Short mmCIF file of the C-alpha atoms (twelve columns), coordinates in Angstrom:
data_MODEL
# 
_entry.id   MODEL 
# 
loop_
_atom_site.group_PDB 
_atom_site.id 
_atom_site.type_symbol 
_atom_site.label_atom_id 
_atom_site.label_alt_id 
_atom_site.label_comp_id 
_atom_site.label_asym_id 
_atom_site.label_seq_id 
_atom_site.Cartn_x 
_atom_site.Cartn_y 
_atom_site.Cartn_z 
_atom_site.pdbx_PDB_model_num 
ATOM 1   C CA . MET A 1   112.197 114.307 126.567 1 
ATOM 2   C CA . VAL A 2   109.296 111.854 126.805 1 
ATOM 3   C CA . SER A 3   106.027 112.610 125.017 1 
ATOM 4   C CA . PRO A 4   103.217 113.431 127.454 1 
ATOM 5   C CA . ALA A 5   100.935 110.515 128.311 1 
ATOM 6   C CA . ASN A 6   97.843  112.528 127.343 1 
ATOM 7   C CA . GLY A 7   99.296  113.896 124.103 1 
ATOM 8   C CA . GLY A 8   97.931  113.307 120.645 1 
ATOM 9   C CA . SER A 9   99.042  110.840 117.988 1 
ATOM 10  C CA . LEU A 10  99.449  110.447 114.255 1 
ATOM 11  C CA . GLN A 11  96.499  109.224 112.215 1 
ATOM 12  C CA . HIS A 12  98.614  106.612 110.499 1 
ATOM 13  C CA . ARG A 13  96.228  105.345 107.834 1 
ATOM 14  C CA . ASP A 14  95.425  108.837 106.587 1 
ATOM 15  C CA . LEU A 15  99.046  109.968 106.831 1 
ATOM 16  C CA . GLU A 16  100.392 106.974 104.917 1 
ATOM 17  C CA . ARG A 17  97.886  107.625 102.147 1 
ATOM 18  C CA . LYS A 18  98.952  111.281 102.012 1 
ATOM 19  C CA . LEU A 19  102.649 110.368 101.948 1 
ATOM 20  C CA . GLY A 20  101.920 108.105 99.000  1 
ATOM 21  C CA . GLU A 21  100.202 110.963 97.184  1 
ATOM 22  C CA . ILE A 22  103.109 113.345 97.804  1 
ATOM 23  C CA . THR A 23  105.752 110.921 96.552  1 
ATOM 24  C CA . ALA A 24  103.788 109.355 93.688  1 
ATOM 25  C CA . GLY A 25  105.026 110.466 90.288  1 
ATOM 26  C CA . PHE A 26  108.090 112.218 91.674  1 
ATOM 27  C CA . ALA A 27  111.008 111.293 89.445  1 
ATOM 28  C CA . ALA A 28  113.156 109.774 92.171  1 
ATOM 29  C CA . ARG A 29  113.421 106.841 94.529  1 
ATOM 30  C CA . VAL A 30  111.820 108.224 97.686  1 
ATOM 31  C CA . GLY A 31  111.698 106.714 101.147 1 
ATOM 32  C CA . VAL A 32  109.862 108.279 104.055 1 
ATOM 33  C CA . CYS A 33  108.682 107.247 107.501 1 
ATOM 34  C CA . ALA A 34  106.882 109.132 110.248 1 
ATOM 35  C CA . VAL A 35  106.911 107.465 113.672 1 
ATOM 36  C CA . ASP A 36  105.299 108.240 117.001 1 
ATOM 37  C CA . ARG A 37  104.570 106.136 120.089 1 
ATOM 38  C CA . THR A 38  101.534 104.567 118.363 1 
ATOM 39  C CA . GLY A 39  103.155 103.292 115.188 1 
ATOM 40  C CA . SER A 40  104.585 104.274 111.817 1 
ATOM 41  C CA . SER A 41  103.496 105.593 108.433 1 
ATOM 42  C CA . CYS A 42  105.932 104.771 105.627 1 
ATOM 43  C CA . VAL A 43  106.578 104.741 101.908 1 
ATOM 44  C CA . ASN A 44  109.449 102.429 100.963 1 
ATOM 45  C CA . GLY A 45  110.303 102.318 104.634 1 
ATOM 46  C CA . GLU A 46  112.468 99.191  104.400 1 
ATOM 47  C CA . GLU A 47  114.589 100.252 101.407 1 
ATOM 48  C CA . THR A 48  118.156 101.420 102.008 1 
ATOM 49  C CA . PHE A 49  119.318 104.947 101.228 1 
ATOM 50  C CA . SER A 50  122.690 106.660 101.441 1 
ATOM 51  C CA . LEU A 51  123.078 108.644 104.654 1 
ATOM 52  C CA . GLN A 52  125.511 111.290 103.441 1 
ATOM 53  C CA . SER A 53  125.828 113.970 106.165 1 
ATOM 54  C CA . VAL A 54  123.048 112.468 108.262 1 
ATOM 55  C CA . MET A 55  125.919 110.274 109.487 1 
ATOM 56  C CA . LYS A 56  127.254 113.295 111.395 1 
ATOM 57  C CA . LEU A 57  124.264 113.108 113.709 1 
ATOM 58  C CA . LEU A 58  124.954 109.425 114.359 1 
ATOM 59  C CA . VAL A 59  128.609 110.148 115.098 1 
ATOM 60  C CA . SER A 60  127.552 112.878 117.510 1 
ATOM 61  C CA . LEU A 61  125.167 110.533 119.312 1 
ATOM 62  C CA . ALA A 62  127.935 107.948 119.643 1 
ATOM 63  C CA . VAL A 63  130.193 110.594 121.189 1 
ATOM 64  C CA . LEU A 64  127.459 111.651 123.614 1 
ATOM 65  C CA . ASP A 65  127.030 108.009 124.561 1 
ATOM 66  C CA . ALA A 66  130.779 107.773 125.195 1 
ATOM 67  C CA . ALA A 67  130.446 110.788 127.478 1 
ATOM 68  C CA . ASP A 68  127.575 109.091 129.309 1 
ATOM 69  C CA . ARG A 69  129.847 106.098 129.856 1 
ATOM 70  C CA . ARG A 70  132.624 108.416 131.105 1 
ATOM 71  C CA . GLU A 71  135.000 107.513 128.288 1 
ATOM 72  C CA . LEU A 72  135.376 111.208 127.502 1 
ATOM 73  C CA . ARG A 73  133.953 114.560 128.582 1 
ATOM 74  C CA . LEU A 74  132.262 117.158 126.434 1 
ATOM 75  C CA . SER A 75  134.620 119.713 127.965 1 
ATOM 76  C CA . ASP A 76  137.711 117.787 126.796 1 
ATOM 77  C CA . GLN A 77  140.066 120.028 124.819 1 
ATOM 78  C CA . VAL A 78  140.891 119.212 121.204 1 
ATOM 79  C CA . VAL A 79  143.572 120.949 119.127 1 
ATOM 80  C CA . VAL A 80  142.781 120.786 115.423 1 
ATOM 81  C CA . HIS A 81  145.694 120.978 112.978 1 
ATOM 82  C CA . ARG A 82  145.638 121.181 109.193 1 
ATOM 83  C CA . GLU A 83  146.303 117.465 108.867 1 
ATOM 84  C CA . ASP A 84  143.174 116.759 110.922 1 
ATOM 85  C CA . LEU A 85  140.878 118.358 108.373 1 
ATOM 86  C CA . SER A 86  138.571 116.525 105.990 1 
ATOM 87  C CA . LEU A 87  137.016 117.712 102.718 1 
ATOM 88  C CA . TYR A 88  134.155 119.683 101.211 1 
ATOM 89  C CA . VAL A 89  131.919 121.339 103.852 1 
ATOM 90  C CA . GLN A 90  134.163 122.148 106.821 1 
ATOM 91  C CA . PRO A 91  133.870 125.733 108.131 1 
ATOM 92  C CA . LEU A 92  136.286 124.642 110.848 1 
ATOM 93  C CA . ALA A 93  139.100 124.824 108.284 1 
ATOM 94  C CA . ASP A 94  138.911 128.629 108.238 1 
ATOM 95  C CA . LEU A 95  139.828 128.732 111.932 1 
ATOM 96  C CA . VAL A 96  142.892 126.497 111.792 1 
ATOM 97  C CA . GLY A 97  146.098 128.556 111.789 1 
ATOM 98  C CA . GLN A 98  149.742 127.555 112.032 1 
ATOM 99  C CA . GLN A 99  149.331 126.737 115.716 1 
ATOM 100 C CA . GLY A 100 146.088 124.880 115.131 1 
ATOM 101 C CA . TYR A 101 142.690 125.654 116.606 1 
ATOM 102 C CA . ARG A 102 141.733 124.786 120.173 1 
ATOM 103 C CA . THR A 103 138.174 123.675 120.794 1 
ATOM 104 C CA . THR A 104 136.149 121.100 122.754 1 
ATOM 105 C CA . ILE A 105 134.260 117.889 122.087 1 
ATOM 106 C CA . ALA A 106 130.991 119.736 122.731 1 
ATOM 107 C CA . ASP A 107 131.865 122.296 120.066 1 
ATOM 108 C CA . LEU A 108 132.728 119.556 117.558 1 
ATOM 109 C CA . ILE A 109 129.291 118.022 118.110 1 
ATOM 110 C CA . ARG A 110 127.640 121.379 117.536 1 
ATOM 111 C CA . ARG A 111 129.648 121.987 114.373 1 
ATOM 112 C CA . ALA A 112 128.937 118.510 112.990 1 
ATOM 113 C CA . ILE A 113 125.173 118.881 113.470 1 
ATOM 114 C CA . VAL A 114 124.528 122.597 113.029 1 
ATOM 115 C CA . ASP A 115 127.051 123.349 110.256 1 
ATOM 116 C CA . SER A 116 127.403 119.803 108.872 1 
ATOM 117 C CA . ASP A 117 131.159 120.176 109.324 1 
ATOM 118 C CA . SER A 118 132.956 117.141 107.891 1 
ATOM 119 C CA . ALA A 119 136.185 117.854 109.748 1 
ATOM 120 C CA . ALA A 120 134.350 117.938 113.079 1 
ATOM 121 C CA . ALA A 121 132.696 114.602 112.318 1 
ATOM 122 C CA . ASP A 122 135.893 112.897 111.187 1 
ATOM 123 C CA . ILE A 123 137.845 114.161 114.196 1 
ATOM 124 C CA . MET A 124 135.180 112.726 116.499 1 
ATOM 125 C CA . ILE A 125 135.248 109.393 114.666 1 
ATOM 126 C CA . ARG A 126 138.988 109.180 115.203 1 
ATOM 127 C CA . ARG A 127 138.551 110.174 118.841 1 
ATOM 128 C CA . LEU A 128 136.113 107.277 119.290 1 
ATOM 129 C CA . GLY A 129 138.477 104.835 117.593 1 
ATOM 130 C CA . GLY A 130 137.039 104.634 114.072 1 
ATOM 131 C CA . PRO A 131 133.698 104.084 112.292 1 
ATOM 132 C CA . LEU A 132 133.412 100.615 113.805 1 
ATOM 133 C CA . LEU A 133 132.936 102.202 117.224 1 
ATOM 134 C CA . VAL A 134 129.999 104.241 115.907 1 
ATOM 135 C CA . GLN A 135 128.487 101.053 114.519 1 
ATOM 136 C CA . ARG A 136 129.002 99.288  117.825 1 
ATOM 137 C CA . PHE A 137 127.082 102.081 119.554 1 
ATOM 138 C CA . LEU A 138 124.158 101.519 117.179 1 
ATOM 139 C CA . GLU A 139 124.260 97.769  117.700 1 
ATOM 140 C CA . ARG A 140 124.556 98.058  121.477 1 
ATOM 141 C CA . LYS A 141 121.444 100.238 121.497 1 
ATOM 142 C CA . GLY A 142 119.538 97.751  119.360 1 
ATOM 143 C CA . ILE A 143 119.281 100.033 116.328 1 
ATOM 144 C CA . ARG A 144 118.330 98.195  113.153 1 
ATOM 145 C CA . GLY A 145 118.446 99.400  109.572 1 
ATOM 146 C CA . VAL A 146 121.199 101.994 110.114 1 
ATOM 147 C CA . ARG A 147 124.899 101.432 109.472 1 
ATOM 148 C CA . ILE A 148 128.136 103.427 109.516 1 
ATOM 149 C CA . ASP A 149 131.179 102.070 107.677 1 
ATOM 150 C CA . ARG A 150 133.439 104.999 106.710 1 
ATOM 151 C CA . ASP A 151 134.368 108.494 107.700 1 
ATOM 152 C CA . GLU A 152 133.756 111.406 105.334 1 
ATOM 153 C CA . ARG A 153 137.308 111.363 103.998 1 
ATOM 154 C CA . HIS A 154 137.045 107.834 102.675 1 
ATOM 155 C CA . LEU A 155 133.391 107.839 101.612 1 
ATOM 156 C CA . GLN A 156 133.536 111.046 99.606  1 
ATOM 157 C CA . THR A 157 136.782 110.251 97.795  1 
ATOM 158 C CA . GLU A 158 135.582 106.751 96.873  1 
ATOM 159 C CA . ILE A 159 132.453 108.251 95.298  1 
ATOM 160 C CA . VAL A 160 134.587 110.239 92.828  1 
ATOM 161 C CA . GLY A 161 137.007 107.415 92.026  1 
ATOM 162 C CA . LEU A 162 139.820 108.316 94.401  1 
ATOM 163 C CA . THR A 163 141.446 106.839 97.480  1 
ATOM 164 C CA . TRP A 164 141.925 109.236 100.381 1 
ATOM 165 C CA . ARG A 165 145.352 110.852 100.600 1 
ATOM 166 C CA . PRO A 166 146.466 113.342 103.294 1 
ATOM 167 C CA . GLU A 167 147.130 116.097 100.747 1 
ATOM 168 C CA . TYR A 168 143.414 116.183 99.912  1 
ATOM 169 C CA . VAL A 169 142.834 118.390 102.963 1 
ATOM 170 C CA . ASP A 170 143.942 121.069 100.477 1 
ATOM 171 C CA . ALA A 171 140.780 121.739 98.475  1 
ATOM 172 C CA . ALA A 172 142.726 122.791 95.393  1 
ATOM 173 C CA . LYS A 173 144.688 119.535 95.348  1 
ATOM 174 C CA . LEU A 174 141.508 117.552 95.838  1 
ATOM 175 C CA . GLU A 175 139.764 119.290 92.940  1 
ATOM 176 C CA . LYS A 176 142.787 118.731 90.709  1 
ATOM 177 C CA . ALA A 177 142.810 115.038 91.575  1 
ATOM 178 C CA . ILE A 178 139.077 114.723 90.895  1 
ATOM 179 C CA . ALA A 179 139.461 116.451 87.531  1 
ATOM 180 C CA . ALA A 180 142.110 113.896 86.548  1 
ATOM 181 C CA . VAL A 181 139.809 110.897 87.123  1 
ATOM 182 C CA . PRO A 182 138.659 109.521 83.724  1 
ATOM 183 C CA . ALA A 183 134.938 109.953 83.069  1 
ATOM 184 C CA . GLN A 184 134.486 106.204 82.666  1 
ATOM 185 C CA . GLN A 185 135.977 105.659 86.118  1 
ATOM 186 C CA . ARG A 186 133.725 108.358 87.576  1 
ATOM 187 C CA . ASP A 187 130.713 106.656 85.984  1 
ATOM 188 C CA . GLU A 188 131.656 103.284 87.425  1 
ATOM 189 C CA . ASP A 189 132.374 104.528 90.929  1 
ATOM 190 C CA . TYR A 190 129.218 106.653 91.067  1 
ATOM 191 C CA . ARG A 191 127.137 103.617 90.087  1 
ATOM 192 C CA . LYS A 192 128.897 101.588 92.777  1 
ATOM 193 C CA . TYR A 193 128.051 104.287 95.305  1 
ATOM 194 C CA . GLN A 194 124.385 104.255 94.287  1 
ATOM 195 C CA . MET A 195 124.234 100.496 94.898  1 
ATOM 196 C CA . ASP A 196 126.450 100.400 97.997  1 
ATOM 197 C CA . VAL A 197 124.876 99.109  101.204 1 
ATOM 198 C CA . ARG A 198 127.583 100.761 103.299 1 
ATOM 199 C CA . ASP A 199 126.750 103.992 105.137 1 
ATOM 200 C CA . THR A 200 123.032 103.628 104.559 1 
ATOM 201 C CA . ALA A 201 119.783 103.596 106.487 1 
ATOM 202 C CA . THR A 202 116.200 102.597 105.956 1 
ATOM 203 C CA . PRO A 203 113.652 105.356 106.576 1 
ATOM 204 C CA . LEU A 204 111.977 103.192 109.213 1 
ATOM 205 C CA . GLY A 205 115.253 102.426 110.964 1 
ATOM 206 C CA . MET A 206 116.228 106.081 111.053 1 
ATOM 207 C CA . ALA A 207 112.811 107.283 112.230 1 
ATOM 208 C CA . MET A 208 112.777 104.671 114.978 1 
ATOM 209 C CA . LEU A 209 116.250 105.772 116.087 1 
ATOM 210 C CA . LEU A 210 115.092 109.378 116.268 1 
ATOM 211 C CA . GLN A 211 111.995 108.439 118.216 1 
ATOM 212 C CA . ARG A 212 114.086 106.522 120.728 1 
ATOM 213 C CA . LEU A 213 116.377 109.541 121.041 1 
ATOM 214 C CA . ALA A 214 113.413 111.833 121.708 1 
ATOM 215 C CA . SER A 215 111.946 109.426 124.249 1 
ATOM 216 C CA . GLY A 216 115.192 109.341 126.217 1 
ATOM 217 C CA . GLU A 217 115.972 105.692 125.470 1 
ATOM 218 C CA . LEU A 218 119.356 106.220 123.770 1 
ATOM 219 C CA . LEU A 219 121.191 108.707 125.972 1 
ATOM 220 C CA . SER A 220 121.194 110.178 129.458 1 
ATOM 221 C CA . PRO A 221 118.751 113.056 130.102 1 
ATOM 222 C CA . ALA A 222 121.576 115.615 129.873 1 
ATOM 223 C CA . SER A 223 122.940 114.192 126.621 1 
ATOM 224 C CA . THR A 224 119.437 113.900 125.156 1 
ATOM 225 C CA . ARG A 225 118.783 117.579 125.907 1 
ATOM 226 C CA . TYR A 226 122.105 118.567 124.351 1 
ATOM 227 C CA . ALA A 227 121.377 116.536 121.201 1 
ATOM 228 C CA . LEU A 228 117.855 117.906 120.725 1 
ATOM 229 C CA . THR A 229 118.848 121.491 121.500 1 
ATOM 230 C CA . THR A 230 121.683 121.271 119.004 1 
ATOM 231 C CA . MET A 231 119.497 119.693 116.313 1 
ATOM 232 C CA . ALA A 232 117.048 122.569 116.707 1 
ATOM 233 C CA . GLN A 233 119.854 124.935 115.663 1 
ATOM 234 C CA . THR A 234 120.660 123.149 112.387 1 
ATOM 235 C CA . ALA A 235 121.553 125.787 109.816 1 
ATOM 236 C CA . THR A 236 121.747 123.701 106.638 1 
ATOM 237 C CA . PHE A 237 118.869 123.543 104.158 1 
ATOM 238 C CA . PRO A 238 116.162 125.383 106.129 1 
ATOM 239 C CA . ASP A 239 113.892 124.955 103.091 1 
ATOM 240 C CA . ARG A 240 113.349 121.250 103.764 1 
ATOM 241 C CA . LEU A 241 111.550 119.741 106.776 1 
ATOM 242 C CA . LYS A 242 111.913 122.890 108.836 1 
ATOM 243 C CA . ALA A 243 110.120 125.044 106.260 1 
ATOM 244 C CA . GLY A 244 107.132 122.687 106.282 1 
ATOM 245 C CA . THR A 245 106.849 122.553 110.060 1 
ATOM 246 C CA . PRO A 246 103.807 124.634 111.090 1 
ATOM 247 C CA . ARG A 247 103.741 127.422 113.633 1 
ATOM 248 C CA . GLY A 248 103.683 126.120 117.183 1 
ATOM 249 C CA . TRP A 249 105.738 123.053 116.289 1 
ATOM 250 C CA . THR A 250 109.520 122.683 116.701 1 
ATOM 251 C CA . CYS A 251 111.794 120.988 114.163 1 
ATOM 252 C CA . MET A 252 115.038 119.367 115.337 1 
ATOM 253 C CA . HIS A 253 116.803 117.833 112.352 1 
ATOM 254 C CA . LYS A 254 119.892 116.893 110.344 1 
ATOM 255 C CA . THR A 255 120.277 117.121 106.590 1 
ATOM 256 C CA . GLY A 256 122.459 115.255 104.126 1 
ATOM 257 C CA . THR A 257 123.169 115.786 100.432 1 
ATOM 258 C CA . SER A 258 125.428 114.100 97.899  1 
ATOM 259 C CA . GLY A 259 127.085 115.672 94.929  1 
ATOM 260 C CA . SER A 260 125.720 115.111 91.439  1 
ATOM 261 C CA . TRP A 261 127.210 113.336 88.459  1 
ATOM 262 C CA . ASN A 262 125.837 113.547 84.923  1 
ATOM 263 C CA . GLY A 263 122.822 115.395 86.290  1 
ATOM 264 C CA . VAL A 264 121.874 112.714 88.836  1 
ATOM 265 C CA . THR A 265 121.886 113.461 92.566  1 
ATOM 266 C CA . ALA A 266 122.201 110.252 94.557  1 
ATOM 267 C CA . ALA A 267 121.081 111.527 97.958  1 
ATOM 268 C CA . THR A 268 118.971 114.392 99.302  1 
ATOM 269 C CA . ASN A 269 117.988 113.758 102.919 1 
ATOM 270 C CA . ASP A 270 116.447 115.352 105.956 1 
ATOM 271 C CA . VAL A 271 115.681 113.491 109.157 1 
ATOM 272 C CA . GLY A 272 114.196 115.095 112.217 1 
ATOM 273 C CA . ILE A 273 112.085 115.149 115.330 1 
ATOM 274 C CA . LEU A 274 108.990 117.336 115.304 1 
ATOM 275 C CA . ARG A 275 107.675 118.482 118.664 1 
ATOM 276 C CA . ALA A 276 103.921 119.148 118.654 1 
ATOM 277 C CA . PRO A 277 102.417 122.034 120.640 1 
ATOM 278 C CA . ASP A 278 101.274 119.528 123.297 1 
ATOM 279 C CA . GLY A 279 104.855 118.295 123.755 1 
ATOM 280 C CA . THR A 280 104.513 115.048 121.814 1 
ATOM 281 C CA . TYR A 281 107.480 113.964 119.696 1 
ATOM 282 C CA . VAL A 282 107.025 112.715 116.138 1 
ATOM 283 C CA . SER A 283 110.031 111.533 114.128 1 
ATOM 284 C CA . VAL A 284 110.306 111.902 110.354 1 
ATOM 285 C CA . ALA A 285 112.947 110.557 107.975 1 
ATOM 286 C CA . VAL A 286 112.954 111.524 104.295 1 
ATOM 287 C CA . PHE A 287 115.421 110.188 101.723 1 
ATOM 288 C CA . ILE A 288 115.324 111.144 98.041  1 
ATOM 289 C CA . ALA A 289 117.656 109.125 95.825  1 
ATOM 290 C CA . ASP A 290 118.862 108.994 92.240  1 
ATOM 291 C CA . THR A 291 117.022 111.952 90.797  1 
ATOM 292 C CA . ARG A 292 117.350 114.637 88.167  1 
ATOM 293 C CA . GLU A 293 114.737 116.770 89.898  1 
ATOM 294 C CA . PRO A 294 116.083 120.236 90.827  1 
ATOM 295 C CA . PRO A 295 116.915 121.082 94.457  1 
ATOM 296 C CA . GLU A 296 113.784 123.183 94.924  1 
ATOM 297 C CA . ALA A 297 111.532 120.314 93.848  1 
ATOM 298 C CA . ARG A 298 113.251 117.969 96.301  1 
ATOM 299 C CA . SER A 299 112.895 120.496 99.102  1 
ATOM 300 C CA . ARG A 300 109.224 120.989 98.251  1 
ATOM 301 C CA . VAL A 301 108.551 117.268 98.719  1 
ATOM 302 C CA . MET A 302 110.158 117.427 102.150 1 
ATOM 303 C CA . ARG A 303 108.168 120.511 103.142 1 
ATOM 304 C CA . GLU A 304 104.967 118.812 102.088 1 
ATOM 305 C CA . ILE A 305 105.854 115.718 104.097 1 
ATOM 306 C CA . ALA A 306 106.494 117.756 107.246 1 
ATOM 307 C CA . ALA A 307 103.247 119.670 106.771 1 
ATOM 308 C CA . ALA A 308 101.286 116.491 106.118 1 
ATOM 309 C CA . THR A 309 102.702 114.853 109.232 1 
ATOM 310 C CA . ALA A 310 101.583 117.745 111.393 1 
ATOM 311 C CA . ALA A 311 98.194  117.937 109.663 1 
ATOM 312 C CA . ASN A 312 97.545  114.263 110.410 1 
ATOM 313 C CA . TYR A 313 98.283  114.617 114.109 1 
ATOM 314 C CA . ARG A 314 95.317  114.663 116.469 1 
# 
């Protein structure tokens, strides 16, 4: 998982200029950083951006770290019941019958990263002991500019002006509750979310974290392989970084996307590790905030950033 000593490197001055050209004039607040062993190329690299489902990668890394420290095993059995579910994207919910659904920690990691399953992420957070334990993992590893404060249940309901209640595992009840929130309250809570420093990351902090993961500095060799292999299977939003990654390169990534309110989407993210044909790892974090640009335009920016990163590698 370490880049080869004789591998290439990013041409940072040229890449940073190109990143500026790609993001200039785009009607959004955009933050991007590309990092390799020689340095970083960033636009708004020190600004904070909402993580959204990128947090599921961080939760998964914290669980893998717990396995490295023998606090749990990836083979540990987990029985998921209806009351364990979360909200929004959670394919796991379709598998939970009256007797629950039996799975493993390893499978929850895969579901959280590959499918962006909110239930899988929230179950793992509870297994660790709460969001604070994820944050402690980041702090213990010396990660700066990345923070986890809430699970998906509490973050997502706060965004729409609600406080999490157990009955919201029923999607119909959740939608009914959301519909009953006055528009003025929705406006206020969405603005609070846009300004909230909780559950955020800087592009530089996230790219540095990814680079340390790829270099084997965060986890054991076995856990690093599992993380990277799983990230390479990510199924969500293949039109973002992955679509801009050229032939011969490998993209291992995690996406995140907020809902929209009054036509504004607060968060469209993709963070990943690109493996060059010579085996060198390059980490890229892209965050697009507070925009009315359509999804395709946001994805195009990310594709162009991935392509530019590879093109400025020598």
